[in-house]
C-alpha positions as CSV (number, residue, x, y, z in Angstrom):
1,X,-16.7,13.5,1.5
2,X,-13.1,14.4,0.5
3,X,-11.2,16.2,3.2
4,X,-7.8,17.6,4.0
5,X,-7.7,19.2,0.6
6,X,-6.8,22.6,-0.9
7,X,-9.1,23.2,-3.9
8,X,-7.6,26.7,-4.6
9,X,-4.1,25.3,-5.2
10,X,-3.0,24.0,-8.6
11,X,0.4,22.9,-10.0
12,X,1.5,23.2,-13.6
13,X,2.8,20.3,-15.5
14,X,1.5,16.8,-16.0
15,X,-0.3,15.0,-13.2
16,X,1.6,11.8,-12.2
17,X,-0.4,10.7,-9.2
18,X,-3.8,10.7,-7.7
19,X,-4.5,10.7,-4.0
20,X,-7.9,10.0,-2.5
21,X,-8.5,10.9,1.2
22,X,-12.2,10.5,2.0
23,X,-14.4,9.8,4.9
24,X,-18.1,9.3,5.8
25,X,-20.3,9.3,8.8
26,X,-23.5,7.5,9.4
27,X,-25.5,7.2,12.7
28,X,-22.5,8.1,14.8
29,X,-20.1,5.7,13.1
30,X,-17.3,6.9,10.8
31,X,-15.0,5.5,8.2
32,X,-12.0,6.9,6.5
33,X,-9.9,5.8,3.5
34,X,-6.8,6.9,1.8
35,X,-5.5,5.6,-1.5
36,X,-2.8,6.7,-3.9
37,X,-2.5,5.8,-7.6
38,X,0.3,6.5,-10.0
39,X,0.1,7.1,-13.8
40,X,3.2,5.1,-14.5
41,X,4.7,1.8,-13.4
42,X,8.2,3.1,-12.9
43,X,9.5,5.4,-10.2
44,X,6.7,6.5,-7.9
45,X,4.4,3.8,-9.4
46,X,6.8,1.1,-8.3
47,X,6.9,2.6,-4.8
48,X,3.1,2.6,-4.6
49,X,3.1,-1.0,-5.7
50,X,5.7,-2.0,-3.1
51,X,3.6,-0.2,-0.5
52,X,0.6,-2.4,-1.5
53,X,2.8,-5.4,-0.8
54,X,3.6,-4.1,2.6
55,X,-0.1,-3.5,3.3
56,X,-0.9,-7.1,2.4
57,X,1.9,-8.4,4.7
58,X,0.4,-6.3,7.6
59,X,-3.1,-7.7,6.9
60,X,-1.6,-11.2,7.0
61,X,-0.1,-10.5,10.4
62,X,-3.4,-9.8,12.0
63,X,-4.6,-12.6,14.3
64,X,-6.9,-12.7,17.3
65,X,-5.0,-11.4,20.4
66,X,-2.4,-9.6,18.4
67,X,-1.5,-6.3,20.1
68,X,-2.1,-3.2,18.0
69,X,1.3,-1.9,19.0
70,X,3.1,-4.9,17.6
71,X,1.4,-4.4,14.3
72,X,2.2,-0.7,14.4
73,X,5.9,-1.5,15.0
74,X,5.9,-4.1,12.2
75,X,4.5,-1.4,9.9
76,X,7.4,0.9,10.7
77,X,9.9,-1.9,10.1
78,X,8.4,-2.9,6.8
79,X,8.0,0.7,5.6
80,X,11.6,1.5,6.6
81,X,12.7,-1.6,4.6
82,X,10.8,-0.4,1.6
83,X,12.3,3.1,1.8
84,X,15.8,1.6,2.1
85,X,15.2,-0.7,-0.9
86,X,14.0,2.3,-2.9
87,X,17.1,4.3,-2.0
88,X,15.2,6.9,0.0
89,X,17.0,6.2,3.2
90,X,20.4,4.5,3.7
91,X,20.2,2.8,7.0
92,X,18.8,-0.6,8.2
93,X,15.1,-0.6,9.0
94,X,15.8,-1.3,12.7
95,X,17.9,1.9,12.9
96,X,15.3,3.9,11.0
97,X,12.7,2.9,13.6
98,X,14.8,3.3,16.7
99,X,16.0,6.8,15.6
100,X,12.5,8.0,14.6
101,X,13.5,8.3,11.0
102,X,10.6,6.0,9.9
103,X,8.2,8.4,11.6
104,X,9.2,11.2,9.2
105,X,7.7,9.1,6.4
106,X,5.0,7.5,8.5
107,X,3.9,10.1,11.1
108,X,0.6,8.4,11.9
109,X,-0.4,4.9,12.9
110,X,-1.7,2.0,10.9
111,X,-5.3,2.9,11.2
112,X,-8.0,4.5,9.2
113,X,-10.4,2.5,11.2
114,X,-14.2,1.9,11.0
115,X,-16.0,2.8,14.2
116,X,-16.6,5.7,16.5
117,X,-13.2,7.2,15.8
118,X,-11.5,6.7,12.4
119,X,-8.0,7.6,13.3
120,X,-5.5,5.8,15.5
121,X,-6.5,5.3,19.1
122,X,-3.7,3.1,20.3
123,X,-2.7,5.7,22.9
124,X,-6.2,5.4,24.4
125,X,-6.5,1.6,24.2
126,X,-8.3,-0.3,27.0
127,X,-8.5,-4.0,27.7
128,X,-11.7,-6.1,28.0
129,X,-12.3,-4.9,31.6
130,X,-12.0,-1.3,30.6
131,X,-8.5,-0.7,32.2
132,X,-6.1,1.5,30.3
133,X,-3.4,-0.4,28.3
134,X,-0.2,1.4,29.0
135,X,2.5,1.5,26.4
136,X,4.9,-1.3,27.2
137,X,7.2,-0.2,24.4
138,X,7.8,3.0,22.6
139,X,5.7,3.5,19.5
140,X,7.5,5.9,17.1
141,X,5.7,9.1,16.3
142,X,7.1,12.0,14.3
143,X,9.7,13.8,16.2
144,X,10.0,11.3,19.1
145,X,12.5,8.5,18.6
146,X,11.6,5.1,20.0
147,X,13.1,4.5,23.4
148,X,14.9,1.2,24.1
149,X,12.4,-1.6,24.7
150,X,12.3,-5.4,25.2
151,X,10.9,-5.8,21.7
152,X,13.2,-7.9,19.5
153,X,13.5,-6.3,16.0
Protein backbone atom coordinates (compact mmCIF):
# COMPACT_ATOMS: atom_id res chain seq x y z
CA UNK A 1 0.00 0.00 0.00
CA UNK A 2 1.15 3.52 -0.63
CA UNK A 3 1.38 5.66 2.49
CA UNK A 4 2.35 9.12 3.66
CA UNK A 5 0.50 10.64 0.75
CA UNK A 6 -1.94 13.47 0.17
CA UNK A 7 -4.28 12.49 -2.64
CA UNK A 8 -6.29 15.71 -2.43
CA UNK A 9 -3.29 17.91 -3.32
CA UNK A 10 -2.17 18.63 -6.85
CA UNK A 11 0.35 20.98 -8.35
CA UNK A 12 0.12 22.66 -11.72
CA UNK A 13 2.85 22.35 -14.32
CA UNK A 14 4.81 19.43 -15.66
CA UNK A 15 5.69 16.51 -13.44
CA UNK A 16 9.45 16.15 -13.14
CA UNK A 17 9.78 13.41 -10.57
CA UNK A 18 7.99 10.37 -9.21
CA UNK A 19 8.25 9.21 -5.60
CA UNK A 20 7.14 5.78 -4.43
CA UNK A 21 6.77 5.23 -0.69
CA UNK A 22 5.05 1.90 -0.13
CA UNK A 23 4.81 -0.80 2.49
CA UNK A 24 3.30 -4.20 3.08
CA UNK A 25 2.54 -6.48 6.02
CA UNK A 26 2.22 -10.25 6.04
CA UNK A 27 1.84 -12.53 9.08
CA UNK A 28 3.29 -9.96 11.46
CA UNK A 29 6.24 -9.01 9.27
CA UNK A 30 6.52 -5.71 7.47
CA UNK A 31 8.50 -4.22 4.61
CA UNK A 32 8.82 -0.65 3.41
CA UNK A 33 10.39 0.81 0.29
CA UNK A 34 11.03 4.32 -0.97
CA UNK A 35 12.23 5.11 -4.49
CA UNK A 36 12.54 8.36 -6.42
CA UNK A 37 12.69 8.72 -10.20
CA UNK A 38 13.31 11.79 -12.34
CA UNK A 39 12.05 12.56 -15.85
CA UNK A 40 15.36 14.10 -16.94
CA UNK A 41 19.05 13.29 -16.67
CA UNK A 42 20.18 16.77 -15.69
CA UNK A 43 19.56 18.66 -12.48
CA UNK A 44 17.44 16.61 -10.11
CA UNK A 45 17.96 13.49 -12.23
CA UNK A 46 21.72 13.77 -11.75
CA UNK A 47 21.20 14.14 -8.00
CA UNK A 48 19.02 11.00 -7.92
CA UNK A 49 21.69 9.14 -9.92
CA UNK A 50 24.42 10.28 -7.52
CA UNK A 51 22.29 9.10 -4.59
CA UNK A 52 22.06 5.67 -6.22
CA UNK A 53 25.89 5.58 -6.24
CA UNK A 54 25.91 6.50 -2.52
CA UNK A 55 23.44 3.69 -1.82
CA UNK A 56 25.67 1.15 -3.58
CA UNK A 57 28.71 2.35 -1.57
CA UNK A 58 26.71 1.83 1.62
CA UNK A 59 25.66 -1.65 0.52
CA UNK A 60 29.32 -2.48 -0.20
CA UNK A 61 30.26 -1.35 3.33
CA UNK A 62 28.05 -3.98 4.97
CA UNK A 63 29.99 -6.85 6.51
CA UNK A 64 29.31 -9.28 9.32
CA UNK A 65 29.91 -7.57 12.65
CA UNK A 66 29.60 -4.05 11.23
CA UNK A 67 27.90 -1.76 13.72
CA UNK A 68 24.68 -0.20 12.40
CA UNK A 69 25.77 3.14 13.85
CA UNK A 70 28.97 3.14 11.80
CA UNK A 71 26.99 2.58 8.60
CA UNK A 72 24.55 5.32 9.62
CA UNK A 73 27.40 7.80 10.14
CA UNK A 74 28.96 6.76 6.82
CA UNK A 75 25.61 7.49 5.17
CA UNK A 76 25.61 10.99 6.66
CA UNK A 77 29.17 11.64 5.45
CA UNK A 78 28.46 10.36 1.92
CA UNK A 79 25.20 12.28 1.61
CA UNK A 80 26.87 15.45 2.89
CA UNK A 81 29.59 14.98 0.26
CA UNK A 82 26.97 14.54 -2.44
CA UNK A 83 25.17 17.70 -1.31
CA UNK A 84 28.43 19.66 -1.29
CA UNK A 85 29.37 18.40 -4.77
CA UNK A 86 25.90 19.39 -6.03
CA UNK A 87 26.28 22.90 -4.59
CA UNK A 88 23.43 22.47 -2.12
CA UNK A 89 25.70 23.02 0.91
CA UNK A 90 29.08 24.75 1.03
CA UNK A 91 30.92 23.05 3.88
CA UNK A 92 32.97 19.88 4.21
CA UNK A 93 31.01 16.66 4.87
CA UNK A 94 32.58 16.30 8.33
CA UNK A 95 31.36 19.78 9.27
CA UNK A 96 27.88 19.09 7.90
CA UNK A 97 27.62 15.93 10.02
CA UNK A 98 29.12 17.43 13.20
CA UNK A 99 26.86 20.48 13.03
CA UNK A 100 23.70 18.49 12.30
CA UNK A 101 23.31 20.05 8.84
CA UNK A 102 23.30 16.65 7.14
CA UNK A 103 20.29 15.72 9.29
CA UNK A 104 18.23 18.47 7.69
CA UNK A 105 18.48 16.54 4.41
CA UNK A 106 18.60 13.07 5.99
CA UNK A 107 16.38 13.24 9.10
CA UNK A 108 15.95 9.48 9.41
CA UNK A 109 18.35 6.58 9.46
CA UNK A 110 19.54 4.19 6.80
CA UNK A 111 16.72 1.74 7.25
CA UNK A 112 13.56 0.75 5.53
CA UNK A 113 14.06 -2.66 6.94
CA UNK A 114 12.37 -6.00 6.53
CA UNK A 115 11.09 -7.51 9.75
CA UNK A 116 8.85 -6.77 12.69
CA UNK A 117 9.61 -3.05 12.43
CA UNK A 118 10.36 -1.39 9.10
CA UNK A 119 11.81 1.86 10.32
CA UNK A 120 15.11 2.45 12.04
CA UNK A 121 15.51 0.78 15.39
CA UNK A 122 19.15 1.59 16.17
CA UNK A 123 18.09 3.49 19.27
CA UNK A 124 16.57 0.26 20.56
CA UNK A 125 19.39 -2.09 19.50
CA UNK A 126 20.37 -5.10 21.63
CA UNK A 127 23.32 -7.45 21.46
CA UNK A 128 23.16 -11.25 21.11
CA UNK A 129 22.58 -11.64 24.87
CA UNK A 130 19.67 -9.20 24.81
CA UNK A 131 21.52 -6.37 26.57
CA UNK A 132 20.85 -2.85 25.34
CA UNK A 133 23.53 -1.41 23.08
CA UNK A 134 24.11 2.11 24.31
CA UNK A 135 25.07 4.80 21.82
CA UNK A 136 28.85 5.06 22.02
CA UNK A 137 28.86 8.00 19.64
CA UNK A 138 26.30 10.57 18.70
CA UNK A 139 24.12 9.65 15.75
CA UNK A 140 22.90 12.80 14.04
CA UNK A 141 19.17 13.32 13.95
CA UNK A 142 17.27 16.34 12.75
CA UNK A 143 17.73 19.20 15.17
CA UNK A 144 20.37 17.55 17.36
CA UNK A 145 23.95 18.12 16.24
CA UNK A 146 26.40 15.28 16.77
CA UNK A 147 28.39 15.55 19.97
CA UNK A 148 32.13 15.07 19.91
CA UNK A 149 33.07 11.41 19.75
CA UNK A 150 36.09 9.15 19.31
CA UNK A 151 34.95 8.31 15.78
CA UNK A 152 37.50 9.37 13.18
CA UNK A 153 35.85 11.08 10.25
